RODO-2510 file (C-alpha; in nm, 4 decimals, decimal comma):
residues 453
     n   res          X          Y          Z
     1     m    -1,5967    -0,1370     2,4001
     2     k    -1,5759     0,1218     2,7033
     3     y    -1,4588     0,4844     2,6446
     4     y    -1,0924     0,5077     2,7576
     5     g    -1,0614     0,8882     2,7330
     6     n    -0,6801     0,9224     2,7665
     7     n    -0,6222     0,5889     2,9401
     8     y    -0,6405     0,3748     2,6294
     9     p    -0,4614     0,0284     2,6247
    10     p    -0,1158     0,0053     2,4377
    11     f    -0,2833    -0,1714     2,1495
    12     i    -0,6239    -0,1723     1,9786
    13     q    -0,7285    -0,4656     1,7612
    14     i    -0,9208    -0,3959     1,4494
    15     n    -1,1139    -0,6973     1,3066
    16     n    -1,3112    -0,7409     0,9927
    17     t    -1,6542    -0,5619     0,9869
    18     t    -1,9514    -0,5813     0,7354
    19     y    -2,2085    -0,3404     0,8592
    20     l    -2,2693    -0,0073     1,0518
    21     y    -2,5860     0,1143     1,1766
    22     g    -2,6973     0,3874     1,4257
    23     k    -2,6556     0,7477     1,5245
    24     l    -2,3556     0,9422     1,6823
    25     d    -2,2870     1,3029     1,7716
    26     l    -1,9730     1,4307     1,5862
    27     p    -1,6881     1,5641     1,7982
    28     a    -1,6568     1,9391     1,7862
    29     s    -1,3841     2,1171     1,5894
    30     k    -1,0493     2,1494     1,7456
    31     s    -0,9694     2,4322     1,4999
    32     s    -1,2590     2,6428     1,6206
    33     s    -1,2415     2,5464     1,9778
    34     t    -0,8773     2,6250     2,0234
    35     r    -0,9525     2,9758     1,8667
    36     a    -1,2595     3,0383     2,0567
    37     i    -1,0796     2,9635     2,3786
    38     l    -0,7869     3,1854     2,3005
    39     t    -1,0014     3,4625     2,1827
    40     a    -1,2356     3,4473     2,4984
    41     s    -0,9382     3,4356     2,7059
    42     l    -0,8004     3,7577     2,5664
    43     t    -1,1381     3,9227     2,6134
    44     p    -1,1829     4,1155     2,9537
    45     g    -1,5212     4,0116     3,0924
    46     l    -1,7243     3,6843     3,0309
    47     s    -1,7523     3,5138     2,6983
    48     r    -1,9219     3,1803     2,6227
    49     i    -1,8298     2,8757     2,3990
    50     k    -2,0968     2,6275     2,3167
    51     n    -2,0235     2,2830     2,2040
    52     i    -1,6479     2,2880     2,2683
    53     a    -1,4263     2,0106     2,1744
    54     s    -1,3176     1,7455     2,4200
    55     g    -0,9856     1,6483     2,2467
    56     n    -0,6322     1,7080     2,3912
    57     n    -0,5928     2,0165     2,1665
    58     t    -0,8840     2,1840     2,3628
    59     t    -0,7650     2,0953     2,7052
    60     t    -0,4019     2,1925     2,6249
    61     m    -0,5128     2,5499     2,4995
    62     i    -0,7276     2,5741     2,8201
    63     d    -0,4247     2,4827     3,0445
    64     n    -0,1959     2,7328     2,8636
    65     c    -0,4608     3,0137     2,8841
    66     k    -0,4965     2,9602     3,2543
    67     l    -0,1283     3,0484     3,2829
    68     l    -0,2297     3,3845     3,1320
    69     g    -0,4862     3,4230     3,3985
    70     a    -0,8064     3,3287     3,2209
    71     k    -1,0645     3,1395     3,4347
    72     f    -1,2965     2,8691     3,3060
    73     t    -1,6366     2,7573     3,4554
    74     y    -1,9381     2,5654     3,3074
    75     d    -2,2987     2,6475     3,3231
    76     t    -2,5860     2,4042     3,3671
    77     y    -2,6325     2,3670     2,9847
    78     g    -2,2605     2,2701     2,9269
    79     t    -2,1557     2,6000     2,7950
    80     t    -1,7854     2,6870     2,8857
    81     v    -1,7869     3,0339     3,0339
    82     v    -1,4484     3,2233     3,0089
    83     q    -1,3391     3,5050     3,2323
    84     g    -1,0801     3,6709     3,0186
    85     i    -0,7853     3,8910     3,0795
    86     d    -0,6307     4,2091     2,9743
    87     i    -0,2868     4,0911     2,8124
    88     k    -0,1265     4,4270     2,8823
    89     s    -0,1353     4,3491     3,2590
    90     i     0,0872     4,0504     3,2307
    91     e     0,4394     4,1242     3,3420
    92     k     0,5772     3,7779     3,4524
    93     k     0,7467     3,5232     3,2255
    94     v     0,5098     3,2673     3,1016
    95     t     0,6270     2,9047     3,0243
    96     f     0,3856     2,7453     2,7638
    97     n     0,3619     2,3762     2,6910
    98     p     0,1455     2,2995     2,3804
    99     g     0,1760     1,9227     2,4115
   100     n     0,1740     1,7804     2,0640
   101     s    -0,0533     2,0456     1,9152
   102     g     0,0868     2,2683     1,6333
   103     v    -0,2042     2,4817     1,6339
   104     v    -0,1793     2,5698     1,9988
   105     l     0,2035     2,6518     1,9630
   106     r     0,1503     2,8765     1,6752
   107     l    -0,1285     3,0689     1,7884
   108     l     0,0280     3,1149     2,1324
   109     m     0,3565     3,2080     1,9635
   110     g     0,1593     3,5125     1,8172
   111     i     0,0204     3,6095     2,1719
   112     a     0,3580     3,5421     2,3425
   113     s     0,5074     3,8194     2,1140
   114     y     0,3029     4,0618     2,3117
   115     l     0,4315     3,9312     2,6416
   116     p     0,7453     4,0678     2,8017
   117     s     0,9064     3,7316     2,8185
   118     s     0,7945     3,3633     2,7483
   119     k     0,9244     3,0053     2,6679
   120     f     0,7699     2,7205     2,4802
   121     i     0,8454     2,3586     2,5636
   122     t     0,6935     2,0147     2,4728
   123     n     0,7104     1,6716     2,6137
   124     y     0,6599     1,5254     2,2478
   125     h     1,0136     1,5540     2,1400
   126     h     0,9733     1,2997     1,8595
   127     s     0,6671     1,4783     1,7073
   128     l     0,5975     1,8528     1,7770
   129     g     0,9533     1,8850     1,9130
   130     r     1,0772     1,8000     1,5573
   131     r     0,8669     2,0360     1,3589
   132     s     1,0037     2,3617     1,2211
   133     q     0,8888     2,6833     1,3480
   134     l     1,1315     2,8734     1,1271
   135     e     0,8611     3,0553     0,9355
   136     m     0,7021     3,2050     1,2433
   137     v     1,0362     3,2987     1,4125
   138     d     1,1602     3,4782     1,1096
   139     a     0,8303     3,6802     1,0838
   140     l     0,8462     3,7843     1,4491
   141     k     1,2050     3,8956     1,4078
   142     m     1,0925     4,1337     1,1174
   143     l     0,8768     4,2921     1,3920
   144     n     1,1890     4,3318     1,6422
   145     v     1,0695     4,0325     1,8558
   146     k     1,3559     3,8439     2,0042
   147     c     1,3254     3,4651     1,9478
   148     n     1,5778     3,2165     2,0363
   149     a     1,5239     2,8532     1,9038
   150     i     1,7165     2,5353     1,8379
   151     g     1,8981     2,4797     1,5262
   152     p     1,8579     2,6098     1,1690
   153     e     1,4864     2,4860     1,1670
   154     a     1,3912     2,6651     1,4799
   155     i     1,2670     2,3851     1,6848
   156     l     1,1391     2,3830     2,0337
   157     p     1,2274     2,4827     2,3000
   158     i     1,1833     2,8590     2,1937
   159     e     1,2062     3,1647     2,4134
   160     i     1,0688     3,4858     2,3148
   161     e     1,1064     3,8574     2,4398
   162     s     0,9216     4,1506     2,3294
   163     d     0,9104     4,5411     2,4008
   164     r     0,5329     4,5289     2,3092
   165     d     0,5926     4,7909     2,0476
   166     i     0,4479     4,5796     1,7676
   167     g     0,3303     4,7069     1,4426
   168     g     0,4240     4,7784     1,0922
   169     y     0,4993     4,5181     0,8342
   170     t     0,6023     4,1407     0,8213
   171     e     0,5993     3,8624     0,5913
   172     i     0,5217     3,4880     0,6346
   173     s     0,5493     3,1736     0,4353
   174     c     0,2487     2,9694     0,4610
   175     r     0,3523     2,6775     0,2136
   176     k     0,3960     2,4433     0,5061
   177     s     0,1103     2,5552     0,7415
   178     s    -0,1486     2,8452     0,7504
   179     q    -0,1304     2,8332     1,1306
   180     f     0,1712     3,0787     1,1109
   181     l    -0,0511     3,3469     0,9597
   182     s    -0,3303     3,2777     1,2227
   183     g    -0,0746     3,3279     1,5051
   184     l     0,0267     3,6570     1,3477
   185     l    -0,3364     3,7684     1,3186
   186     y    -0,3686     3,7116     1,6832
   187     l    -0,0560     3,9247     1,7463
   188     g    -0,2007     4,2014     1,5521
   189     a    -0,5305     4,1751     1,7308
   190     v    -0,3702     4,2423     2,0669
   191     s    -0,1111     4,4889     1,9381
   192     k    -0,2074     4,8560     1,9940
   193     k    -0,0561     4,9364     1,6450
   194     d    -0,1649     4,8667     1,2914
   195     l    -0,0190     4,5399     1,1527
   196     h     0,0136     4,4559     0,7841
   197     i     0,0954     4,0797     0,7130
   198     k     0,1969     3,9666     0,3678
   199     v     0,1988     3,5968     0,2670
   200     k     0,4861     3,5467     0,0411
   201     d     0,3525     3,2319    -0,1191
   202     s     0,0368     3,0293    -0,0936
   203     i    -0,1863     2,9524     0,1844
   204     t    -0,2205     2,5788     0,2176
   205     a    -0,5340     2,5810     0,4148
   206     p    -0,7350     2,8955     0,3494
   207     s    -1,0510     2,7731     0,5277
   208     m    -0,8613     2,7566     0,8600
   209     v    -0,7490     3,1296     0,8146
   210     h    -1,1280     3,2174     0,7568
   211     t    -1,1922     3,0401     1,0739
   212     t    -0,9333     3,2645     1,2566
   213     i    -1,0657     3,5740     1,1116
   214     n    -1,4202     3,4948     1,1711
   215     n    -1,3341     3,4188     1,5303
   216     l    -1,1572     3,7379     1,6005
   217     r    -1,4108     3,9525     1,4119
   218     k    -1,6867     3,8153     1,6228
   219     a    -1,4898     3,9408     1,9280
   220     g    -1,4686     4,2985     1,7737
   221     i    -1,1230     4,2856     1,6053
   222     s    -1,0859     4,4550     1,2775
   223     i    -0,9195     4,2475     1,0144
   224     d    -0,9266     4,3154     0,6333
   225     y    -0,7519     4,1303     0,3400
   226     d    -0,7076     4,1946    -0,0270
   227     n    -0,8866     4,0070    -0,3145
   228     d    -0,6000     3,7683    -0,3551
   229     f    -0,5932     3,6740     0,0161
   230     k    -0,2333     3,7586     0,0304
   231     n    -0,2318     4,0830     0,2452
   232     f    -0,3796     4,1125     0,5794
   233     y    -0,4281     4,4142     0,7844
   234     t    -0,5257     4,4349     1,1686
   235     l    -0,6308     4,7809     1,3174
   236     g    -0,4558     4,8675     1,6388
   237     k    -0,7328     5,0571     1,8053
   238     s    -0,9654     4,7373     1,7930
   239     e    -1,0713     4,6251     2,1293
   240     f    -1,2023     4,2887     2,2260
   241     i    -1,5519     4,2510     2,3221
   242     p    -1,7181     3,9627     2,5089
   243     s    -1,8798     3,7198     2,2600
   244     e    -2,0492     3,3872     2,2255
   245     f    -1,9025     3,1195     2,0114
   246     n    -2,0758     2,8125     1,8708
   247     v    -1,8292     2,5414     1,7716
   248     g    -1,9141     2,3049     1,4756
   249     a    -1,7894     1,9623     1,3965
   250     d    -1,4318     1,8639     1,3590
   251     p    -1,3095     1,8222     1,0096
   252     a    -1,0560     1,5413     1,0569
   253     s    -1,2908     1,3430     1,2943
   254     t    -1,6045     1,3950     1,0705
   255     a    -1,4050     1,3045     0,7493
   256     a    -1,2871     0,9872     0,9181
   257     i    -1,6425     0,8809     1,0030
   258     l    -1,7723     0,9639     0,6677
   259     a    -1,4975     0,7722     0,4923
   260     l    -1,5538     0,4786     0,7255
   261     c    -1,9249     0,4634     0,6619
   262     t    -1,8682     0,5004     0,2800
   263     s    -1,6314     0,2143     0,2768
   264     l    -1,8816    -0,0328     0,4400
   265     n    -2,2381    -0,1417     0,4297
   266     s    -2,3754     0,1350     0,6422
   267     n    -2,6842     0,3369     0,7491
   268     v    -2,5602     0,6113     1,0014
   269     t    -2,7011     0,9294     1,1012
   270     l    -2,4413     1,2031     1,2277
   271     n    -2,5546     1,5016     1,4361
   272     g    -2,3504     1,8075     1,4853
   273     f    -2,2481     1,8013     1,1086
   274     f    -2,0688     2,1293     1,0128
   275     e    -1,9290     2,1631     0,6355
   276     e    -1,7254     2,4761     0,6358
   277     e    -1,3955     2,3253     0,7434
   278     l    -1,4596     2,0136     0,4900
   279     g    -1,3935     2,2320     0,1770
   280     n    -1,7652     2,3733     0,1757
   281     g    -1,8785     2,0560    -0,0342
   282     a    -1,5620     1,9102    -0,1565
   283     v    -1,5326     1,6168     0,0871
   284     i    -1,9119     1,5422     0,0715
   285     n    -1,9004     1,5587    -0,3094
   286     y    -1,6076     1,3031    -0,3179
   287     l    -1,7943     1,0579    -0,0934
   288     i    -2,0986     1,0857    -0,2919
   289     r    -1,8999     1,0064    -0,6137
   290     s    -1,7506     0,7221    -0,4210
   291     g    -2,0853     0,5644    -0,3851
   292     a    -2,2257     0,7135    -0,0688
   293     i    -2,5882     0,8386    -0,0483
   294     i    -2,5725     1,1388     0,1755
   295     t    -2,9045     1,3015     0,2972
   296     h    -2,9239     1,6390     0,4826
   297     i    -3,1924     1,5803     0,7653
   298     n    -3,1615     1,9297     0,8846
   299     e    -2,8981     2,2030     0,9040
   300     s    -2,6796     2,0092     1,1569
   301     s    -2,7548     1,6355     1,0792
   302     i    -2,7001     1,4217     0,7868
   303     n    -2,7634     1,0541     0,7091
   304     i    -2,5187     0,8427     0,5120
   305     k    -2,5888     0,5171     0,3352
   306     s    -2,3536     0,3009     0,1293
   307     d    -2,3388    -0,0549     0,0202
   308     g    -1,9453    -0,0434     0,0425
   309     k    -1,9336    -0,2503    -0,2765
   310     q    -1,7944    -0,0249    -0,5328
   311     v    -1,5634     0,2697    -0,4373
   312     l    -1,4831     0,4952    -0,7385
   313     a    -1,1076     0,5672    -0,7920
   314     q    -1,0924     0,9664    -0,8253
   315     d    -0,8392     1,2486    -0,7432
   316     f    -0,8754     1,5110    -0,4678
   317     d    -0,7266     1,8612    -0,4206
   318     g    -0,5956     1,8444    -0,0692
   319     s    -0,5844     2,2189    -0,0326
   320     l    -0,9523     2,2175    -0,0029
   321     a    -0,9735     2,0032     0,3163
   322     p    -0,6215     1,9138     0,4284
   323     d    -0,7513     1,7170     0,7529
   324     a    -0,9510     1,4856     0,5188
   325     v    -0,6675     1,3512     0,3213
   326     p    -0,5663     1,0613     0,5288
   327     a    -0,9518     0,9449     0,5650
   328     l    -1,0148     0,9800     0,2060
   329     a    -0,6833     0,7931     0,1173
   330     a    -0,7907     0,5134     0,3323
   331     l    -1,1202     0,4827     0,1399
   332     a    -0,9325     0,5018    -0,1841
   333     a    -0,7375     0,1853    -0,0880
   334     f    -1,0552    -0,0122    -0,1768
   335     a    -1,1216     0,1684    -0,4927
   336     d    -1,0827    -0,0161    -0,8270
   337     g    -0,7936     0,2064    -0,9750
   338     k    -0,5670     0,4852    -0,8968
   339     s    -0,6472     0,7960    -0,6910
   340     t    -0,4122     1,0903    -0,6579
   341     f    -0,4242     1,3475    -0,3665
   342     y    -0,2386     1,6620    -0,4697
   343     n    -0,1527     1,9824    -0,3367
   344     i    -0,0724     1,8331     0,0000
   345     e     0,2872     1,9191     0,0843
   346     h     0,1587     2,0772     0,3950
   347     i     0,0378     1,7646     0,5505
   348     r     0,4024     1,6456     0,5833
   349     y     0,4253     1,9048     0,8772
   350     k     0,1475     1,7888     1,0886
   351     e     0,1652     1,5422     1,3915
   352     s     0,3333     1,3207     1,1563
   353     d     0,4367     1,3140     0,7856
   354     r     0,1073     1,2309     0,6654
   355     i     0,2595     1,1325     0,3337
   356     s     0,5683     0,9331     0,4108
   357     d     0,4713     0,8029     0,7523
   358     f     0,1229     0,6944     0,6337
   359     r     0,2804     0,5166     0,3272
   360     k     0,5262     0,3375     0,5610
   361     e     0,2014     0,1611     0,7384
   362     l     0,0301     0,1141     0,4059
   363     n     0,3104    -0,0844     0,2977
   364     k     0,2948    -0,3102     0,5938
   365     i    -0,0729    -0,3720     0,5116
   366     g     0,0008    -0,4221     0,1528
   367     v    -0,1684    -0,1003     0,0036
   368     k     0,0244    -0,0112    -0,2986
   369     s     0,1029     0,3614    -0,3181
   370     e     0,3470     0,6335    -0,4531
   371     e     0,4388     0,9767    -0,3350
   372     t     0,6024     1,2876    -0,4664
   373     f     0,6663     1,5992    -0,2471
   374     d     0,3155     1,7083    -0,2751
   375     t     0,1201     1,4146    -0,3871
   376     l     0,0081     1,0737    -0,2545
   377     t    -0,1221     0,8244    -0,5050
   378     i    -0,3138     0,5137    -0,3800
   379     y    -0,3653     0,2109    -0,6041
   380     g    -0,6962     0,0516    -0,4708
   381     n    -0,7739    -0,3047    -0,4277
   382     p    -1,1443    -0,3841    -0,4178
   383     n    -1,0697    -0,7281    -0,2744
   384     g    -0,9280    -0,5910     0,0512
   385     y    -0,6003    -0,6994     0,2289
   386     k    -0,4927    -0,9844     0,4484
   387     g    -0,4038    -0,7761     0,7613
   388     g    -0,2403    -0,9500     1,0465
   389     v     0,0332    -0,6880     1,1037
   390     v     0,1061    -0,4293     1,3786
   391     v     0,0849    -0,0655     1,2543
   392     d     0,1928     0,2560     1,4300
   393     g    -0,0136     0,5800     1,4130
   394     h     0,3026     0,8174     1,4531
   395     f     0,1558     1,0137     1,7242
   396     d    -0,1132     1,1134     1,4755
   397     h    -0,4990     1,1013     1,5227
   398     g    -0,5617     1,1331     1,1663
   399     l    -0,3385     0,8381     1,0813
   400     i    -0,4918     0,6163     1,3515
   401     m    -0,8448     0,6809     1,2243
   402     a    -0,7413     0,6248     0,8520
   403     l    -0,5702     0,2830     0,9507
   404     t    -0,8820     0,1809     1,1362
   405     t    -1,0826     0,2173     0,8275
   406     i    -0,8522    -0,0022     0,6324
   407     g    -0,8366    -0,2597     0,9405
   408     l    -1,2130    -0,3122     0,9394
   409     h    -1,1718    -0,4632     0,5850
   410     c    -0,8785    -0,6825     0,6544
   411     e    -0,9133    -1,0645     0,6664
   412     e    -0,7060    -1,0943     0,9832
   413     p    -0,6967    -0,8419     1,2604
   414     l    -0,4871    -0,5226     1,2348
   415     i    -0,3259    -0,4028     1,5482
   416     i    -0,2723    -0,0398     1,6075
   417     n     0,0285     0,0566     1,8510
   418     e    -0,0409     0,3562     2,0750
   419     p    -0,4002     0,4246     1,9700
   420     y    -0,4519     0,6799     2,2500
   421     h    -0,3169     0,9516     2,0262
   422     v    -0,6573     0,9587     1,8626
   423     g    -0,7569     1,1654     2,1642
   424     q    -0,5860     1,4709     2,0099
   425     t    -0,9157     1,5408     1,8484
   426     y    -1,1551     1,2462     1,9201
   427     p    -1,1008     1,0563     2,2514
   428     e    -1,4437     0,8698     2,2067
   429     y    -1,3597     0,7519     1,8601
   430     f    -1,3150     0,3725     1,9219
   431     s    -1,6172     0,3588     2,1666
   432     e    -1,8279     0,5553     1,9209
   433     i    -1,7517     0,3359     1,6185
   434     y    -1,7991     0,0285     1,8313
   435     k    -2,1471     0,1290     1,9109
   436     l    -2,2210     0,1344     1,5354
   437     g    -2,1062    -0,2160     1,4804
   438     a    -1,7245    -0,1895     1,4373
   439     d    -1,5466    -0,4789     1,5736
   440     v    -1,2745    -0,3111     1,7573
   441     n    -1,1512    -0,4187     2,0988
   442     e    -0,8758    -0,3945     2,3476
   443     l    -0,5908    -0,6351     2,2747
   444     k    -0,5694    -0,8526     2,5989
   445     v    -0,2210    -0,9963     2,5342
   446     s     0,1023    -0,8191     2,4343
   447     a     0,1672    -0,7650     2,0742
   448     p     0,4954    -0,7977     1,9023
   449     i     0,6292    -0,4686     1,8195
   450     p     0,8054    -0,4479     1,4854
   451     e     1,1651    -0,2965     1,5192
   452     d     1,0579    -0,0046     1,2805
   453     v     0,7690     0,1116     1,4879
***
């Protein structure tokens, strides 16, 4: 199967597969890449980024940083070289388009609050365009930033005006997403005054906040926090310094490949492995308990072997690795028993509602499941599923990869509608698993689309 990039066919057919073998290079982290791009763009002088991600989140962040005046070139080693800007010099109104990326939107909303005037739009009206930005808008208003958004949930388009006199104190809710906090940390980084940010509730994905903090600290920004990880302090006198960033593997894509290999008879080596955003061992331990044999070859490569015969039903705390939940839930569909994924309300506010939307597609396949507001329970069936249906990925790379794992076990082909949204983080996904032996191919004829897709 060829690599389609962003030119995928309208349907991908997933066929029953028994064995995976080979090697692949894991895609780079969208979370680390987007932050490195933005940090480098805000740094006067030259910064370098190694192993930058190739997905839509990355290209979208680059395109928006170019609007700020940042310039991007590539050296002979494939390193991205960024000529950054002094944000204080920007006087014009900037119109940002984050595409379908929540992280790009929220990080840039922080930066935009230090611009005189800006606007945010999107072409993804049924995905990002429906997601609430109320928490961020409320926090910015506490800092006297003017924000105009649509409706009580503060959806796009959003216009922002600022007098650049940013500092003092604000509060943020991170119950739905930690990206709001990361955006405010970027605002504190560019502000010339000290900023105190208090989290009013709980942080759903603390590992992502650590990624933001580590990124900014590497570029010279002073950020402190208390022992409870509730109060955050940026120092106004901090200055950005040119830096070099080395991006690790993408957590959603890595979890999807690992879960896929665990579910089948496999012997696969993965290069570019990076565990920090996978709950620092939580996902790997889950897969090992599920039956996989995972061996560290070196600090950045692992080998995974599985017979794919007996998957252990087990629960998982989704706050440890939110992006891994769909992938692990797909694996749990073949376990002998009940698996509950808990502390996952925040995954309802991703590219899709990764609980209800995912269950909608699972029901089509015949996977029995239940949900509460912050849990997803999967009742596994070791015998697999019939398949022979069309499912929809709901604009969500995480759901598309999870549905693929299930489809490879179905008796009859599973057809995925609009598979190109996998390009949000992993454009090469289908071509890479095809090389390992997965029977996936472009559907040559038009597929019937159910009315509820």
